[in-house]
Every structure is written in structure tokens, then in C-alpha cells.
C-alpha positions as CSV (number, residue, x, y, z in Angstrom):
1,M,-50.4,5.8,104.4
2,V,-52.6,3.0,104.3
3,F,-53.2,1.7,100.6
4,G,-56.5,-0.3,100.1
5,V,-56.2,-3.7,98.4
6,G,-57.0,-2.0,94.8
7,E,-54.5,0.7,95.4
8,A,-51.8,-2.0,96.5
9,L,-52.8,-3.8,93.5
10,G,-52.0,-1.4,91.5
11,L,-48.8,-0.7,92.8
12,F,-48.2,-4.4,92.2
13,S,-48.7,-3.7,88.8
14,I,-46.6,-1.1,88.6
15,G,-43.9,-2.6,90.0
16,A,-44.3,-5.7,88.0
17,S,-44.6,-3.2,84.8
18,I,-41.3,-1.4,85.6
19,F,-39.3,-4.5,86.3
20,G,-40.9,-6.2,83.3
21,G,-40.1,-2.7,81.2
22,A,-36.5,-3.2,82.6
23,S,-36.1,-5.9,81.6
24,Q,-37.5,-5.8,78.1
25,A,-34.9,-2.7,77.5
26,S,-32.4,-4.6,78.4
27,S,-33.1,-7.3,76.1
28,Q,-33.6,-4.4,73.2
29,R,-30.3,-2.7,74.6
30,T,-28.6,-6.3,73.8
31,A,-30.7,-6.4,70.1
32,I,-29.6,-3.4,69.4
33,N,-26.1,-3.8,70.2
34,N,-26.2,-7.2,68.3
35,Q,-28.3,-5.6,65.3
36,Y,-25.3,-2.2,65.1
37,K,-22.3,-5.1,65.4
38,Y,-24.3,-6.9,62.7
39,D,-25.1,-3.3,60.5
40,K,-21.3,-2.7,60.7
41,E,-19.7,-6.0,59.7
42,Y,-22.2,-6.2,56.9
43,T,-21.7,-2.4,55.9
44,D,-17.7,-3.3,55.9
45,Y,-18.6,-6.4,54.6
46,Q,-20.4,-4.7,51.4
47,D,-17.7,-2.0,50.7
48,R,-14.8,-4.9,50.3
49,T,-17.4,-6.3,48.0
50,N,-17.9,-3.3,46.1
51,L,-14.2,-2.4,46.1
52,Q,-12.9,-6.0,45.2
53,N,-15.9,-5.9,42.1
54,W,-14.3,-2.7,41.0
55,N,-10.9,-3.8,40.7
56,F,-12.3,-7.2,38.6
57,R,-13.8,-5.0,36.4
58,L,-10.6,-2.5,36.2
59,Q,-8.8,-6.1,35.3
60,E,-11.8,-7.2,32.9
61,N,-11.0,-4.2,30.8
62,Q,-7.5,-4.3,31.0
63,V,-7.2,-7.4,29.8
64,A,-10.2,-7.0,27.2
65,R,-7.1,-3.5,26.2
66,Q,-4.4,-6.2,26.1
67,N,-6.4,-8.4,24.1
68,Q,-7.3,-5.3,21.3
69,D,-4.2,-4.1,21.1
70,N,-2.4,-7.9,20.6
71,N,-5.0,-8.2,17.7
72,L,-5.4,-4.7,16.1
73,R,-1.3,-5.4,16.5
74,Y,-1.0,-9.0,14.5
75,Y,-3.6,-6.7,11.8
76,E,-1.1,-4.1,11.6
77,Q,2.0,-6.0,11.4
78,S,0.3,-8.3,8.8
79,A,-0.5,-5.1,6.6
80,V,2.8,-3.7,7.0
81,R,4.2,-7.2,5.6
82,S,1.9,-6.7,2.9
83,Y,2.5,-3.4,2.4
84,N,5.9,-4.4,2.1
85,D,5.6,-7.5,0.1
86,Q,3.7,-5.4,-2.2
87,L,7.1,-3.2,-2.9
88,A,9.7,-5.7,-3.4
89,I,6.9,-7.4,-6.0
90,R,6.9,-3.8,-7.3
91,D,10.8,-3.8,-7.3
92,Y,11.3,-6.6,-8.9
93,E,9.2,-6.5,-11.7
94,F,10.5,-2.9,-12.7
95,Q,14.2,-4.3,-12.3
96,N,12.5,-7.3,-14.5
97,Q,11.8,-5.0,-16.7
98,M,14.8,-2.8,-16.9
99,R,17.0,-6.2,-18.1
100,Q,14.1,-6.5,-20.6
101,Y,14.6,-2.6,-21.9
102,Q,18.6,-3.2,-21.9
103,Q,18.4,-6.3,-23.7
104,S,15.7,-4.6,-26.0
105,E,18.4,-1.9,-26.0
106,K,20.9,-3.9,-26.9
107,I,19.7,-6.0,-29.4
108,Y,18.4,-2.3,-31.5
109,G,21.7,-1.1,-31.1
110,M,23.4,-4.4,-32.9
111,Q,20.4,-3.9,-35.3
112,L,21.6,-0.5,-36.5
113,K,24.9,-1.6,-36.6
114,F,24.5,-4.7,-38.6
115,N,22.2,-2.9,-40.8
116,N,24.5,0.3,-41.3
117,Q,27.7,-3.1,-42.4
118,A,24.6,-4.2,-45.0
119,A,24.5,-0.7,-46.1
120,Q,28.2,-0.4,-46.6
121,V,28.0,-3.8,-48.3
122,A,25.4,-3.1,-50.5
123,R,27.3,0.4,-51.6
124,E,30.9,-0.7,-51.6
125,S,29.3,-3.3,-53.9
126,E,27.7,-1.0,-56.3
127,N,30.2,1.4,-56.6
128,R,32.4,-1.5,-57.5
129,R,29.6,-2.8,-60.2
130,F,30.0,0.9,-61.5
131,Q,33.6,1.2,-61.8
132,E,33.4,-2.1,-63.5
133,I,31.3,-0.1,-66.1
134,L,33.5,2.5,-66.2
135,T,36.4,0.3,-67.0
136,G,35.0,-1.9,-69.7
137,M,33.5,1.3,-71.5
138,A,37.4,2.6,-70.9
139,F,38.3,-0.8,-72.8
140,D,35.6,-0.3,-75.5
141,Q,36.4,2.8,-75.9
142,Q,40.0,1.8,-76.2
143,D,39.3,-0.7,-78.7
144,M,37.4,1.6,-80.8
145,L,40.3,3.8,-80.9
146,V,42.5,0.8,-81.6
147,K,40.0,-0.1,-84.5
148,M,39.7,3.5,-85.9
149,L,43.3,4.0,-85.7
150,Q,43.9,0.6,-87.5
151,E,41.1,1.3,-90.4
152,E,43.4,4.2,-91.1
153,G,46.4,2.3,-91.1
154,Q,45.1,-0.2,-93.5
155,V,43.6,2.9,-96.1
156,Q,47.1,4.1,-95.7
157,A,49.2,1.4,-96.6
158,L,47.0,0.1,-99.2
159,G,48.2,3.1,-101.0
160,V,44.4,4.2,-101.2
161,S,44.1,8.0,-101.9
162,G,41.8,10.5,-103.1
163,R,38.0,10.7,-102.5
164,S,38.1,6.7,-101.5
165,A,40.4,7.7,-98.7
166,G,38.2,10.3,-97.4
167,K,35.0,7.7,-97.3
168,V,36.7,5.0,-95.7
169,L,38.3,7.2,-93.4
170,A,35.3,9.7,-92.6
171,S,33.1,6.3,-92.0
172,A,35.7,4.8,-89.3
173,V,35.3,8.2,-87.8
174,A,31.9,8.1,-87.7
175,S,31.7,4.6,-86.6
176,Y,34.3,5.6,-83.9
177,G,31.5,9.1,-82.5
178,R,28.4,6.8,-82.9
179,N,30.6,4.1,-80.9
180,Q,31.3,6.9,-78.4
181,A,27.6,8.2,-78.5
182,I,26.5,5.1,-77.6
183,L,29.2,4.6,-74.3
184,A,28.1,7.8,-73.3
185,E,25.1,6.9,-73.1
186,S,25.5,3.9,-71.8
187,L,27.6,6.3,-68.8
188,V,25.2,7.9,-68.6
189,S,22.3,5.2,-67.9
190,A,24.8,3.7,-65.5
191,K,25.2,6.5,-63.5
192,K,21.2,6.8,-63.1
193,E,21.3,2.8,-62.3
194,T,24.1,3.2,-59.8
195,K,22.4,6.8,-58.4
196,I,18.9,4.7,-58.1
197,A,20.2,1.4,-56.7
198,R,22.5,3.9,-53.8
199,K,18.5,5.2,-53.2
200,Q,17.6,2.0,-52.7
201,I,20.2,0.8,-50.8
202,E,19.4,3.9,-48.4
203,M,15.7,3.4,-48.4
204,E,16.0,-0.4,-47.7
205,K,18.1,0.5,-44.5
206,Y,15.6,3.3,-43.4
207,G,13.0,1.2,-43.1
208,A,15.7,-1.8,-41.1
209,D,16.0,0.7,-39.1
210,L,12.5,1.6,-38.6
211,N,11.6,-2.2,-38.2
212,A,14.4,-2.5,-35.7
213,N,13.1,0.7,-33.5
214,A,9.4,-0.8,-33.6
215,R,10.3,-4.0,-31.5
216,R,11.8,-1.7,-29.2
217,M,10.7,-1.8,-26.0
218,L,9.2,1.3,-24.1
219,A,11.5,2.3,-21.2
220,P,9.5,0.9,-18.0
221,I,8.3,3.5,-15.5
222,K,8.3,2.3,-11.7
223,A,4.9,1.9,-10.9
224,P,3.3,4.1,-7.9
225,A,4.0,2.5,-4.6
226,P,0.8,1.0,-2.5
227,S,-0.4,3.4,0.1
228,A,0.9,2.7,3.9
229,P,-1.1,0.8,5.9
230,L,-3.1,2.9,8.2
231,R,-2.9,2.5,12.0
232,M,-6.0,0.1,12.9
233,P,-8.3,2.9,15.4
234,R,-9.0,1.4,19.4
235,A,-12.4,1.1,20.8
236,V,-12.4,3.2,23.8
237,I,-12.7,0.9,27.2
238,L,-14.3,2.9,30.2
239,D,-13.3,1.9,33.5
240,P,-16.0,1.9,36.2
241,P,-16.4,5.2,39.0
242,K,-14.4,3.7,42.3
243,P,-16.9,3.0,44.5
244,L,-17.9,4.8,47.4
245,E,-18.1,3.1,51.0
246,L,-21.4,2.7,52.3
247,P,-22.1,5.1,55.6
248,D,-21.7,4.0,58.7
249,P,-24.7,2.4,60.3
250,V,-26.7,4.7,62.8
251,K,-27.3,2.6,66.3
252,G,-30.3,2.1,66.7
253,A,-31.6,3.5,63.7
254,S,-33.2,-0.4,62.7
255,A,-34.6,-1.1,65.8
256,K,-38.3,-2.1,66.9
257,G,-38.0,0.3,70.0
258,S,-35.3,0.8,72.6
259,A,-34.8,1.2,76.4
260,F,-36.4,4.9,77.0
261,T,-39.2,3.8,75.0
262,I,-40.2,1.0,77.2
263,L,-38.9,2.6,80.4
264,G,-41.2,5.9,78.8
265,S,-44.3,3.7,78.9
266,A,-43.7,2.2,82.5
267,A,-43.6,5.8,83.6
268,A,-47.0,6.7,81.8
269,D,-48.9,3.7,83.1
270,I,-47.7,4.3,87.3
271,A,-48.8,8.1,86.1
272,K,-52.4,7.2,85.1
273,L,-52.5,4.2,88.1
274,G,-51.3,7.7,90.7
275,G,-54.1,9.8,89.2
276,S,-56.6,7.1,89.8
277,A,-56.1,6.4,93.0
278,G,-55.7,10.1,93.7
279,W,-51.9,10.7,94.8
280,W,-51.7,13.6,92.8
């Protein structure tokens, strides 16, 4: 087959296009391989970076939890210490009040004992006074009796008889009777005074007992215990989800063209030239 000049030039152009396309396709394959290698390394690097960041966030959360727990435990321990101090102060104050109350009861008992002794002394003194009155009355009665008998003896000694003697004796007996009545009235009065004095002693003792009782302390009551401290709430710290691995890169997916695309373009040029030359 003989080709004309134009056909020869066309074949030359097609050959050049084919060789040029092959060269371009080879360069493109190299670029695709390099891009794929880069994409794979970048994907691995990004996965490692994401995992490293995730682990760092986990460590941050762990440190935050530990710091929070340390702070809250400090406040809880401080609250427990304060609670124990309040209990100790409460017990100390109660024990101190108990000592004061016991001392008050001791003084109260001593005061009652003193009041009883004082009242007993006053009773004995009143009894002695009344007994002295009775003794004095007995002596007075005896003196009056002796005096009456002496007057009667004097009448007999003088030899007075008859009506005169009777008058003298009657006068002596009457005087003795009056004196006896006076003594009896004095005895009644002394009994009344003694009764009043004894009642006064009991009233004074009762008043002294009341005063002693009024100075007594009330039995202390232990104050209620303070509320026990509560455990402080902990904040919820969420961990981030574990990062997913990036999808593996697809070879040639990011390339602008491929070797097959370039070779296909060259084949189309050949087909076009052959059609114009009448090869088919």
C-alpha cells in the first residue's frame, strides 16, 4: 500500500501521539503510585494522630477525675473532722454540765442536812425552854404549898382557933388556889408558845429547804448530735468515643487521569485518521 504525503504525515502524527500518550501514561502511573503511597501514609498518620489525641483525652479525664476526687475527699475529711469536733465539744459541755449538776446536788444535800440539824437544835432549845418553864412552875407550886402550910402552922402555933383561924386558913387556901390557877394559865400559855415556836421552826426549815431546792440545777440533757456529713457528689466526666480508622485510600481515585484514559484518547485519534484516509 502506497501512502500519500498527507497520509504519511497523519501516520507520523498518530505514532507521535501514541508514543506521547504512552509516555504520559507512564508518568501518570508513577504519579498515581506516588499519590497512593502518600495517601496511605497520610491515612496511617491521621489514624495514629486520632488515636494519640483520644488517649490524651482519656488521660486528661483521668487526671480530672483524680483531681476532683482529691478535692472532694479533702472537703469530706474536713467535714468529718468538723463533725467529730462538734461531737467532742458536745460531750465535753455535757460532762461539764454533769459535774456542775453533781456539785449542785452535793450542795443541796449538805444544805438539807444543815437545815435538819438547825431545826433539830431549835426544837431541842424550845424543848429545854418549855422544860425550864415546867420546872419553874413546879418549884413555884412547891413554894406556894410550903407557904400555905407555913401559914397553917403559924395559925396553929399561935393557938388561934375558931372563926379567926378559919378565916386565916381560908385565905391561905384561896391564895394557893389563885396561884395554882395562875400557874395553870401560865402552863397553857407556855404550851401555846411552845407549839407556835415549834411550828415556826418547821416553817423556817421548810422555807430553807425550798430555797435550797430553788438553787438546785436541773439535770442536764445532752444536746442532739449534729447531722453526719454526707458524701459529696462526683461530677460525671464522659470519655470521648474511640476514633474510627479512616478508610484505606483507593489507588488512582484522586488522580486527574490514568494511563488507560490517555491510551484511549490516542486510539480515538487513530480511528479518526483512518476514517478520513479511507482505511475502513
